[in-house]
Steps between C-alpha positions, in 0.01 A plus 500: 500500500359165592608136507383335184266272708305802657200643333540859395230757428688655195204483261258678722130486392550347145338286241628314189231320304313282751757538764397734763790459747833532323681497828443134518636416164764746411843620594606865554863543401639851469837603344607863528617777276436860475191442294596730219802439285713252685467142386506208738862389552628154385531417855142572584382299210720205574400506863133497388551203276668302776223590739217401246681171437520427866132574561402313200697190611406531869122534447465294191358787291424377149608674173201723377389387161318759314 
């Protein structure tokens, strides 16, 4: 776990389109369950939504328009 202002190496050696350093432009957020039949809990999803709202506001992350 890192503070949100510290760079993580969560993406490893990665590429997406022309981006060859995903660690510089992406966030790695993990929520946990058993990976099989258990759904994520409402508490996990609600905490994730709050965290994403905070990060979006704090770092002025724009909405992605597809």
